[in-house]
C-alpha positions, 0 to 999 in steps of 0.5 A: 500500500502506498505511503500516501494512502496509509497516511490518508487513512490514518488522517481519516481515522484521526478525524473520526476519533476527534469528532467522537471526542468533541461530542458528549455531555458537558460534564463528561461521559457518565460511563464506567470508564468515562469514555464514549459508549460503545456502538454494537451492531447486532449481526451487522446492519441487520435492520436492512440486510440479512442478519450476520451477512457480509452485506450487513457487516460491510454496511455497518463499517461504511455508515458507522466508521471504525468505532463500532463493534461487530456482534456475532451470535455464535452457533457451532457446526457438526465439525465444531466451526463457529458460525455467525447466525442469529438463531439456534435454528437455521430455517427462519433466517436462511434457505436451508429448508430449500437446500436440504428439504425434508431434513428437519429434526427434533431436539430438546432446547432448554427442555422444550422439544423443538423442530427445525434445521440445526447447525449441529447437523451440518459441517461447514462445507455443507452449509456452503450451499445455504444462503442467509435471508431476512428473518424479520418479516416486517423488514424488506426481503429484497436481498434474499436473492443475493445468495449471501453465504453463512459466515464463520467467525473467522470470516467476520474477523477478517472484515475488521481493518481498524484496531478501533473496530471490535468483535463481540461473540454472544453464546446463547446456547452453550448447554445445547452444544454440550449435549451434542458433544460440541465445545464452545470453550474449545472453539473460543480457545482456538481463536487466538492462534488464528489471530482472531481477537475477541473484545467481548464474550456474552452469555445468559449462562452463569456456569458458562461464563465462570468456566470460560473466564478461567480458561480463556486467555486472549488479553483484555476480553470483557465477559458480559452476563446477558440478562433475559426476561426478568421472569425467566430462570437462569439454569445454573443458579435456578434463580430468575434473571429478575432475582439475579439483578438484585445481586450484582456483587455476585455477577461481578465475580464472573463478569465485567459487565451486564447486557440488559433489555432496555426495559430494565433501565427505562420501564414502560407501563401497559400503555407504552409510556415511560416510567421513572428510570431504575437505578440499575446503571448507577448501581452496576457502576458502583460495583464496577460493572459496565452496562450495555443495553439491548433492544434499541430497534428503529423499526419496532414501536417503542415508548410514545414519549419518544414520538417514534424518534429512535435517536431520542430513545437512544439519547435517553440511555447515553445523554441523561443527567443521571447516567450513561450506559456503556454501550448500545446494541442495535440492528441499526447501528448508524443511529447510536453512532450519530447519537453519541458523536453528533447529538449528545450534550447539545442542550436545549439552547444549542446553536443552529448549524444550518439555516433550514426552516422548520415549518409545521404540518398542522402544528406539532400534529405528530403528538397532538390533535392537528391545528389545536392550541396544544399542537401550536404551543408544543410546536413553539416549544419544540423550536419550529420557525413557521407555524401553519394554519390551513384555513377552513370556513364555517357556515357563518363565515368564520375562518379557523384552522383545521387540517381538512375541509372535512371535519370527520378527518380530525374531529369526532363529529361522526360520533355526534348528532351532527353526523346527519350533515354528511354529504357528498361533493365530488368537486372536493372528494368522492367519499362523503364528508361532514364539511366545515361550511355545513356547520356554524362556528358555534357548532364546530367549536363544541367538537372534540379534536381527534389526533391524525393517525396516517399510518394506522394501517400499520398498527402505528398510532400516535400519542393516545394520551393526547388523542382528543385533547386541545381545542380548535381555534379561529384564525383570529385566535391563531394570530394571537397565539402566534404573536411575533412568530412567522406563520404560514396560512394555507388556502384551498378550495377557494373557488368552490367556496366562493361560487357554491357557498358564497364564502370568500376565504381570501377576504376572510384571511385578509380581514383577520390579518388586518385586524391582528394587533400588534402586526408583528407576524411574518406572514406566508400565504400558501396555495396550490392555486395561482389564482389565490396567490395572485390576490396577495400579489400587491401585499408586499408584506406577505411571502407567497408560497406555491405548492405543487400538489403532484410529484414532478421530475422537473419544470420548464423554464417558462413554468418557473418564470410563470411561478415567479410572477405570483410566488416567492417560494415553492413546496414540493413532495419528497418523491419529487426529489428522490423517486422511489420503488417499493420504498427504495430510492432509485435516483434523484432529480434536479428539481430543487437545484432548478427552482433555486437557480431561479431564486425560488426557495424550496420547501419539501413535505412531509417529514414524519418520524414513523419508520414506515414513512421513510424509504429503506435508504434512511435506515428507519431514522428520521434524522438521516432522512432530514440530513439527506435533504438538507445537506444532500439537496440544500432545501430551504425548509422542511415541513414536518409534523414532528418539529422537535426532531427537525429542530434538534437535527439543525443543531447537531455537532456533525454539521459544525464539523463539515459533515465528515462523519460517515453516520451523518453523510447524505445517503446515495440514492439508488445505492441499496436498489442496485444491490438487489438481485434481478429476481427480487428487483422491483420495477423502476417507477415511470418517469415523473412529469415535467411541470409546464405553463398549463399546469400553473396558469389559472383564471381569476377566482370567481366573485373575489372582492376587487376582481371582475367575476368570471362566469362559472368556476375559475378554470383549473390548471391542466393536470400534470402529465408525463 
């Protein structure tokens, strides 16, 4: 290797270490040794690729840098070779049932008869015909056709190129292998001669750890006692793991640390809300035991207190006032890497590192009913720059804030006597609804708000405790509540309301803004209709925002020039920037750069925390998705129903360091897609249409004050076609 390349690698590694040392709580890390917590990748990056596959381990090193420890669940083959595989049975996470059909056997596992394909029935050469597949059915199976081989412990060790990368071997079933006359101890003792350094060995078996600690001599290896569910019995002591937790002094005699499920530290109640943290970390540190936490998984629902933000959950274990665990075991190791090196120690008043606007979607509607006083107050507290109010009109002409013109979408009106007001209006939507203009404000203000649950079909609900809290507010109340703030007022259905209901929403908005005192708001007016925005053309104090309501792949120069005549900024959807197929990014467009080249700021929507709202490329982490738009495409603002997540992102220390860290680099669209085998490759999406003049141009609104009414409804823009 050339000297210059060696030097470059050393400089890169030094810069990464420097980044680590610059992060952390101001008072220093509260880990046992005072060093940053360890990031442990369970089976590599097993949240994306099949567990323990070469792709999973490689993605870990690519996204986390060298400061990571690779986790291997060790199973033994018939010839005593240690392989990395997530379970004792091979059939769930491999295609062994296809390679060796009809070869399932019955074994006693922890005194329970268990049927399946077991590693002890095959030697390593026979397992060469077997490929690993995704064993978690809620995750993508698109890499199951890649013919990824089962890897031995030695294979995984060879992937380690840096002394700061560790290897963690977990031995879950030592007693089972002993019953088959196989020795895990002998296997472990053979590793030093094969130049396989082992940093940690863990097991839930007291007897095993006692034996291996006395016989294993490969330097500073840590021996970690793994706690299972508190009600389960530990076989050596015949005590439950919950009982053993009360005797940390005993554990210290055979282990240097403990690995516990996250509920041991942060328990939750039956409603998935956090309870006060336990003293476990402090107690263990007092005994000289390190504490590692498991079960931090981005794509599984966790406590509602974290608002579906896995980074927030991770920070609760490493960046608290009282304690920090010594390491985090994760299927998505990029998240704890970023938490430790970029987000720890920020504090509430940390300086913003980028000027990207955080614009709310109905206030903080990810945690509260949309457009309520609670949603707006929390959004202000969460650090949002722009608070939005989608204006709807009541029957008696009162403008108020609500996410939809259909009251049944965000209130409990369908459960009241007012449900008989339901009607079908094809101009608005094909299904029936209970529309705001069918009720007076006095009727509307009695309604109970209902939190939006856009991902309910995935059995993901939002903050049940606040499901029906807060109150609906008029536009006038909104202006008072947001006094001194930057606001965005969204206007839709103006033509229908003017012609069919004789309600002039633009006049109502102008009137409310004129009456607001003192007039300290910075006002943005948003609409998908140029005819609405043109009404505000002469109001120089208003910033007009044109929302493109379909995904586009580009825009004609003439269309952009037309937009500039009535708008000062543009809103587009995420898929207009990064087109997807089967939740994989396939490429990127230049639409952001195109619009910005015409001096039009670009805002993108909608950024949600729920992992199902994100492409696989973002690793089920909303901060990584935000980063890819802010740093990757330089958008001017993001529109989100979880403003706290977006505001915290803007303050992370890795932005201050110029984004050198791999865990906060923008994703490369199409990188994962290109790794899918042809058999599993989803079809490419059709080309996105180009925005043209005809998509933008509209006739004036009918019957608007100060304008000459046009006969019939205003002419709508042409649909966007490819």
